[in-house]
C-alpha positions in Angstrom: 0.1 0.0 0.1 1.3 3.5 -0.9 2.1 6.1 1.7 -0.6 8.4 0.5 -3.2 5.6 0.4 -2.4 4.8 4.0 -2.7 8.4 5.2 -6.0 8.7 3.3 -7.4 5.5 4.8 -6.4 6.6 8.4 -7.9 10.1 7.8 -11.4 8.4 6.6 -11.4 6.5 10.0 -11.1 9.6 12.3 -12.4 12.6 10.2 -13.2 14.6 13.3 -10.0 14.1 15.2 -7.3 16.9 15.1 -4.4 15.8 12.8 -2.2 18.7 12.9 -1.6 21.8 15.1 0.4 24.4 13.3 3.1 26.7 14.7 0.6 29.5 15.0 -2.1 27.3 16.8 -4.2 26.7 13.7 -5.8 23.2 13.9 -6.5 20.9 10.9 -8.7 17.8 11.3 -8.1 14.5 9.6 -11.2 15.0 7.5 -10.1 18.5 6.2 -6.6 17.2 5.7 -7.9 14.4 3.6 -10.2 16.7 1.6 -7.4 19.1 0.9 -4.9 16.5 -0.2 -7.5 15.1 -2.8 -8.3 18.6 -3.9 -4.8 19.5 -4.5 -4.2 16.3 -6.2 -7.1 16.8 -8.5 -6.2 20.5 -9.2 -2.6 19.5 -10.2 -3.7 16.6 -12.5 -6.3 18.9 -14.0 -3.6 21.6 -14.7 -1.3 19.1 -16.5 0.8 17.3 -13.8 2.0 13.9 -15.3 3.4 10.9 -13.4 7.1 11.5 -12.7 7.0 15.3 -12.9 9.5 16.9 -10.6 8.2 19.8 -8.4 11.0 22.1 -7.0 9.7 22.5 -3.5 10.5 25.8 -1.5 7.8 25.8 1.2 8.7 25.9 4.9 7.1 23.5 7.3 3.4 24.3 7.7 0.0 22.8 7.1 0.1 24.2 3.6 3.4 22.5 2.9 2.2 19.2 4.2 -0.9 19.2 2.1 0.9 20.4 -0.9 3.6 17.8 -0.8 1.1 15.0 -0.3 -1.0 16.3 -3.0 2.0 16.3 -5.4 2.8 12.7 -4.5 -0.8 11.7 -4.8 -0.8 13.2 -8.3 2.2 11.1 -9.3 4.6 14.0 -8.9 8.0 14.0 -7.2 8.8 16.5 -4.4 12.2 17.9 -5.1 13.9 19.5 -2.1 16.7 21.7 -3.5 17.2 24.5 -1.0 17.2 27.9 -2.9 19.5 29.2 -0.2 22.4 26.8 -1.1 23.9 29.6 -3.4 23.2 30.3 -7.1 26.0 27.9 -8.6 25.0 24.9 -6.5 21.3 25.6 -7.0 21.7 25.8 -10.7 23.8 22.6 -10.8 21.0 20.8 -8.8 18.4 22.1 -11.1 20.2 20.8 -14.2 20.2 17.3 -12.5 16.6 17.3 -11.4 15.0 19.1 -14.4 11.7 19.9 -12.6 8.6 20.8 -14.7 6.9 22.6 -11.7 7.9 24.9 -9.0 6.0 25.3 -5.6 7.2 28.2 -3.5 6.0 30.8 -0.9 4.8 34.0 -2.5 7.4 35.8 -0.4 10.3 33.7 -1.9 9.1 34.5 -5.4 9.0 38.1 -4.6 12.3 38.1 -2.8 14.1 36.4 -5.7 12.6 38.7 -8.3 12.5 42.3 -6.7 15.7 44.2 -6.7 15.4 45.8 -3.2 14.5 42.5 -1.7 17.2 40.6 -3.4 19.8 43.2 -2.2 18.4 42.9 1.5 18.7 39.1 1.2 22.2 39.4 -0.2 23.3 41.6 2.7 21.9 38.8 5.1 24.2 36.3 3.3 21.4 34.7 1.3 21.7 34.6 -2.5 18.2 33.9 -3.9 17.8 32.5 -7.4 15.2 34.1 -9.6 12.5 31.3 -9.5 10.4 32.9 -12.1 13.4 32.9 -14.6 14.4 29.4 -14.3 12.4 28.1 -17.5 10.1 25.9 -15.3 6.8 25.9 -17.1 4.4 25.4 -14.2 4.2 27.3 -10.8 2.3 27.1 -7.6 2.5 29.8 -5.0 1.6 29.5 -1.3 0.3 32.7 0.3 -1.4 35.9 -1.2 -0.2 37.0 -4.5 2.8 39.4 -4.5 4.7 41.1 -7.2 7.3 38.6 -8.6 4.9 35.6 -8.5 4.9 34.3 -12.1 1.9 35.0 -14.3 -0.4 32.1 -14.4 0.9 30.5 -11.2 -1.7 28.5 -9.4 -2.7 29.7 -5.9 -2.4 26.9 -3.4 -5.5 28.3 -1.6 -7.5 27.9 -4.7 -6.3 24.3 -5.3 -7.1 23.3 -1.7 -10.7 24.6 -2.0 -11.4 22.8 -5.3 -13.2 19.5 -6.0 -11.8 16.6 -4.2 -12.8 13.3 -6.0 -11.3 10.0 -4.9 -8.3 9.0 -7.0 -8.8 6.3 -9.5 -6.2 4.0 -8.0 -3.8 3.6 -5.1 -0.8 4.7 -7.0 2.6 2.9 -7.6 4.7 2.2 -4.5 7.8 1.9 -6.5 7.4 5.2 -8.2 9.7 8.0 -7.1 8.1 10.3 -4.4 10.9 12.6 -3.1 14.4 13.8 -4.2 16.5 15.1 -1.4 19.8 16.8 -2.2 22.4 16.0 0.3 25.9 16.8 -0.8 28.2 16.8 -3.8 29.7 19.6 -5.9 28.6 21.9 -8.6 30.0 19.5 -11.1 28.3 16.4 -9.5 25.5 17.2 -7.1 24.2 14.1 -5.2 20.4 13.7 -4.6 18.6 10.7 -2.8 15.6 9.4 -4.6 13.0 7.8 -2.3 9.8 5.9 -3.4 6.5 5.8 -1.7 7.3 2.2 -0.8 10.8 3.0 0.8 9.3 6.0 2.8 6.3 3.8 3.8 8.7 1.1 5.1 10.7 3.8 7.0 7.6 5.0 8.7 6.8 1.5 9.9 10.2 0.9 11.4 9.8 4.1 13.4 6.5 3.0 14.6 7.9 -0.3 15.7 10.2 1.3 18.2 8.2 4.4 18.9 4.6 3.4 19.6 2.0 5.7 18.3 -1.7 5.9 18.3 -4.8 8.0 18.8 -4.3 10.3 21.8 -0.7 10.7 21.3 0.8 14.1 20.5 4.1 14.4 18.6 5.9 17.7 18.9 8.3 18.2 16.0 9.1 19.9 12.7 10.4 16.7 11.1 8.3 15.4 8.2 9.8 11.8 8.8 8.2 11.8 12.3 5.1 13.8 11.4 4.1 11.3 8.7 4.1 8.2 11.0 2.2 10.3 13.5 -0.6 11.0 11.0 -0.7 7.4 9.6 -1.0 6.2 13.3 -4.0 8.5 14.0 -2.1 10.6 16.4 -1.7 14.4 16.5 1.3 16.2 15.0 2.2 19.4 16.9 4.4 21.7 14.7 6.4 24.3 16.6 6.7 27.7 15.0 9.4 28.5 12.6 12.7 29.5 14.3 11.1 28.6 17.6 13.2 29.7 20.6 14.1 26.9 22.9 12.0 28.3 25.8 9.0 28.4 23.5 9.5 25.0 22.3 9.5 23.7 25.9 6.5 25.7 26.7 4.5 24.2 23.8 5.4 20.7 24.8 3.4 21.4 27.9 0.6 23.5 26.5 -0.1 20.9 23.8 0.2 17.9 25.9 2.9 16.3 23.9 3.7 12.7 24.5 6.6 12.4 22.0 9.1 14.8 20.8 12.2 15.0 18.5 15.2 17.2 19.0 18.8 17.4 17.5 21.1 16.9 20.5 22.4 20.5 20.6 18.8 21.9 20.4 17.7 19.6 23.4 20.6 21.2 25.4 19.2 24.7 24.5 15.7 23.6 25.6 16.9 22.2 28.8 18.9 25.4 29.5 15.6 27.3 29.2 13.5 24.7 31.1 15.5 22.1 33.0 12.4 19.9 33.7 10.2 18.6 30.8 6.5 17.9 31.2 5.7 14.7 33.0 3.3 13.6 30.1 6.2 13.3 27.8 6.8 9.5 27.2 9.4 9.4 24.4 12.2 11.8 23.7 13.9 10.9 20.3 17.4 12.4 19.5 18.8 12.3 16.1 20.6 13.9 13.1 23.8 14.0 15.0 25.6 11.9 17.8 24.2 12.4 21.2 26.9 13.0 23.7 26.8 11.4 27.1 26.3 14.7 28.9 23.1 15.6 27.0 21.8 11.9 27.4 22.2 12.3 31.2 20.5 15.7 31.2 17.6 14.3 29.2 17.1 11.5 31.7 17.1 13.9 34.6 14.7 16.4 32.8 12.3 13.6 31.9 12.6 10.7 34.3 9.4 9.2 33.2 10.2 9.2 29.5 12.1 6.8 27.3 15.0 8.7 25.9 16.1 7.2 22.5 18.8 8.0 20.1 18.4 7.2 16.4 21.1 6.3 13.9 19.9 7.1 10.3 21.0 8.4 6.9 19.0 10.2 4.4 19.4 7.1 2.0 17.9 4.7 4.6 16.1 5.6 7.8 16.0 4.5 10.4 18.9 2.1 10.8 19.1 1.6 14.6 17.6 3.0 17.8 19.1 2.8 21.2 17.9 3.9 24.6 20.0 6.4 26.6 20.6 3.7 29.3 22.1 1.4 26.6 24.3 4.1 25.2 25.6 5.3 28.7 26.1 1.6 29.8 28.3 0.9 26.8 32.0 0.6 28.2 33.9 -0.3 25.1 35.3 1.8 22.3 33.0 3.6 19.9 29.3 4.8 19.9 26.7 2.2 20.7 23.9 2.2 18.3 21.7 -0.6 19.2 20.1 -3.6 17.4 20.1 -2.9 13.6 16.4 -2.5 12.2 17.8 -3.3 8.7 20.1 -5.8 7.0 23.7 -5.0 8.0 27.2 -6.3 6.9 30.7 -5.0 7.5 33.1 -4.8 4.6 36.7 -5.9 4.7 37.9 -2.4 5.5 35.3 -2.0 8.2 32.7 0.0 6.4 29.1 -0.5 7.4 26.9 -1.7 4.5 23.0 -1.5 4.6 20.1 -2.8 2.8 16.3 -3.2 3.4 12.8 -2.2 2.2 13.5 1.5 3.5 16.6 1.8 1.3 16.2 4.7 -1.3 15.9 3.7 -4.8 19.3 5.2 -5.4 20.9 8.6 -6.4 19.3 10.7 -9.2 20.9 9.9 -12.4 22.7 6.8 -11.1 21.8 3.1 -11.3 19.5 1.7 -8.5 21.1 0.7 -5.2 21.0 -2.8 -3.7 23.1 -2.1 -0.8 24.4 1.2 0.7 28.1 1.8 1.5 27.6 4.2 4.5 31.2 5.7 4.8 30.9 4.7 8.5 33.1 2.4 10.2 31.4 -0.1 12.5 31.3 -3.5 14.2 28.8 -5.9 15.7 29.1 -6.8 19.4 28.6 -10.2 20.8 24.8 -9.7 20.6 24.7 -8.5 17.0 24.3 -4.9 17.9 25.9 -2.1 16.1 28.8 0.0 17.4 29.9 3.0 15.4 33.7 3.5 15.1 33.7 6.8 13.1 33.7 8.0 9.6 36.2 6.7 7.0 36.9 10.2 5.7 37.7 11.5 9.2 40.7 9.2 9.8 43.9 10.9 11.0 47.3 9.7 10.0 49.9 9.6 12.9 53.0 7.7 11.6 51.9 4.3 11.0 48.8 4.7 13.2 45.4 5.3 11.6 43.4 7.3 14.2 39.5 7.2 13.8 38.0 10.1 16.1 34.7 8.4 16.3 36.3 5.5 18.1 37.4 7.7 21.0 35.3 10.8 21.2 32.3 9.1 23.1 34.5 7.9 25.9 36.2 11.2 26.3 32.7 13.1 26.3 31.6 10.7 29.1 34.3 12.0 31.5 33.3 14.3 34.3 33.5 18.0 33.2 33.4 17.2 29.6 30.3 18.3 27.8 31.4 17.4 24.3 34.6 16.2 22.7 35.9 16.1 19.1 39.1 15.2 17.8 40.6 16.8 14.5 44.0 16.7 12.7 45.9 19.8 11.8 48.3 18.9 9.0 52.0 19.4 9.8 53.7 20.8 6.5 57.1 19.7 7.7 56.3 16.1 8.4 53.2 15.3 6.6 51.7 13.9 9.8 48.8 15.5 11.5 48.9 17.2 14.9 46.0 15.5 16.8 43.9 18.2 18.5 41.2 17.4 21.1 38.6 20.1 21.4 36.2 20.0 24.4 33.4 22.0 25.8 32.6 22.0 29.5 34.5 22.8 32.8 37.3 20.2 32.6 40.9 21.4 33.1 43.0 20.5 30.2 46.0 19.5 32.2 43.9 17.2 34.4 42.1 15.8 31.5 45.3 14.8 29.8 46.5 13.0 32.9 43.2 10.9 32.8 43.3 10.1 29.1 45.7 7.2 29.1 43.3 5.2 31.1 40.5 5.9 28.7 41.9 5.8 25.1 44.7 4.2 23.3 48.2 5.5 23.8 48.5 6.3 20.1 45.3 8.2 20.0 46.4 10.6 22.8 46.1 14.2 21.6 49.0 16.4 21.0 47.1 19.4 22.2 43.8 20.1 24.1 41.7 23.3 23.4 38.7 24.3 25.3 36.1 26.1 23.3 32.8 27.7 24.4 31.0 25.5 21.8 31.8 23.3 18.9 31.1 24.7 15.4 28.1 23.2 13.8 26.3 23.5 10.4 23.0 22.7 8.8 19.6 22.0 10.2 21.0 18.8 12.0 23.5 21.0 13.7 26.2 18.5 12.9 29.8 19.1 13.9 31.7 21.0 11.3 35.1 19.5 11.4 36.5 21.8 8.8 35.7 24.9 10.9 36.8 23.2 14.0 40.2 22.4 12.2 40.5 26.2 11.7 39.8 27.0 15.3 42.3 24.6 16.3 44.9 26.3 14.1 44.0 29.8 15.5 44.3 28.4 19.1 48.0 27.4 18.6 
């Protein structure tokens, strides 16, 4: 059964229940969500959308973006997430690869990308917006009221959502592409993950196996991949406002009666800084998008003693891969980062790289042959019980003489020491020797000299750092707030 069909069927069972609470407090029932998705599907098909049509999608999380994305997939289209703020060269390269026939964007973005004064203001803020109306895309949908800069003939989302909503003639094709997500690459070779309705549906099922959901539950998150299993389960999706301050995020957890929430580890730390105690009704706290340091796991357990704190390991290509409890991760005494029992098929290559496969694996990368197995770029091992332990990224390996040092093998053990909030190891190349100076960067209250004396009992002798630097915070990037090792390397150079 396709992703859209499962959602439509669930909505038909509980039409009067609230499906979604928006950041501004607006509520959308399951019945209205179903009607709007079907209306948008019908309107797009009537306007000429054909199976496989790519839709460049530039709409921030909101009820409108959810309905529009589901309507596109229900119409046979493919939602293309290409981030217009990535810079003009990268955006143009991604567009050449995706070749979308449609663009769906907020009216404000159309105006901001077209009008000179607005473009100049955005440029001063470091945002180089493409001119969406001049990209040669034949069909446009705008969300929000019409503004100067919206292409002539663009379809208003509001009109689509109010239109006729006939039932679709079939259930759709579970193997058809549903979403294209650009993740990395260069202007010469952008990389985009292609997911089908079937692979996304399988991913949602795996989340629900480990994260029980049902009517009466309230999931507070802005993450689509947790919002969708929420809706398929008949629970309520609570969306925080855009750019929600940590204190407001915590307040809404309580006001909306949240039973589940998702946070990036760094964001959870900010939430707990604002409100050290989380609501007692919270039963699950899910952490993901970046490794969860021991200090944050302990804070989460203290803040929500009645909740199960879980850490998810996933990749855009295949999610989730493994989910471990905070107690399991904190109880791990060996090297590496404990990930838990795998939810998918796993194997370890001869060089230690983790290989993954399963029904939730993406079709492949746009423009490349289909994937049967995913080389993750992560080094891992299985423990005696078959559970996964992450040892680090292949590309993060440092060279010290004849010793290959993998930071991810040692960072969790260092971060678990008293006074250390976070720990990261980077190499600063030595032009004279070709070796790398090994620099340990930490945050917290630990004294570097005392920490150095404790490290020989914690990590291998060959992995001991040449230098320890204490920073107020580790540099991060992206929505997932992942550690930015390139910037950290620069900080390490400057701290010499």
